[in-house]
N, C-alpha and C positions, 0 to 999 in steps of 0.2 A: 969193284962189283956190287951192285944194289939189288936186291930182292925185295919183291912186293908181294904181300899176301894179304888179300881183301877177305872179309868175313862180315856177316850180319844180314844179309839178305834174306828174303823170304816171301811168303805171301801174306798180303794186307788188306783191309777193307779200306775202300775210300775214306779218307778222314784221318786214318790211322796215322802211325808213326813208326819209323824205323831208324835205328843208328848204325852204321857202316862204320867199320873198321879197317884201317889199311897198316900193318906192320912194316916197318921198313927195315931191312936187315942191311947193314953196311959196316965195314971196319975203318972205312976212310972219312965218310962225309957224317956230318950233323945236319939232321933234318931242320934246324933251328932257321937257316936262311936258305934252305933249298927251295926252288921253284918247283912245286908240286900241285896235284889237284885231282878233282874227281871228273870222270868223263862217263856218259852213258850211251849204249847204243839199242835202240829200239829195232824190232824186226823190220826190215827192210829200209832201214833209215841209215845215215852217215852216223859215226861215232861224233858226240858235242860235248863241250866242255859244260860241266854243271856249276862247279866252283874251284877257285883256284888260290894259291899263294904264289905271289910274285916273289923275286930272289929278295926284294927289299923287305917282303914281310906283310903287305898289303894284301886284302882278298878282293876276289870278284866273283860275281855271280852271273848266272845266266838270268835274263830278264823273267823267265817261267818259273824260276824258283825263289826269287827274291822275297823275303818276307817268310819263307816257309822252310828253307834249308839253311843251316849254318854249318860252316866247315871249321874245324880246329885241329890244333896237334898237340900233342903231349911230348915234348922234347926228351924228357928222362926216359919215357917208355919207346922212344922212336916210333910213335904212332899217329896217324892221323884219321880224323873221324869224320863224317858226315850225319849229322843230326838231321832228320827228315820229318818234318809235322805237314797236317793238312794234306796228305799224300793223294794224288788224282790219279787215275787209270793212265792217262797219257805221261806218267813218270815211270811206268813200267819199262823195263830194258835190263840189259847187263850193265852195270856199274864196275868201271875199272879206277883204281888209282894210278896216277903216272908220277913219276919223279926225273927231273932234270932232263926232260923231253924225250929220252929216250928209253927209259925203263918203265915197263908196264907190268901190272899184275894180271892173275889169270881172269880176274872178273867175279863178280857174284850177282846172282840174279833177283832182283826186285820185281815182284809182281802184285799190282793192285787191281783189286776186283771193284767193280761199281755196285 
């Protein structure tokens, strides 16, 4: 089993920054080669991929966040991060981490005021 717990969300002004964390609890898997990523869901919109790791370890980003967000992970801490700079009001939403396609965290709210 895999459990994911996000933290780090909050209210920030446009142009500000936040770092989200996702702690992965598992006794079976290492996150080193796990496909995992960050998604967000804005009010009234579908959940969308923000940034992710493929099984091979490469990263991908939504066009809207390229150059502003960075995904990373610390294998020793079983933790994935999303560093967000230059936040915009349209980045507002609930941010979820996902692992191995089927495991999701409970989400953390990010609100960017203009």
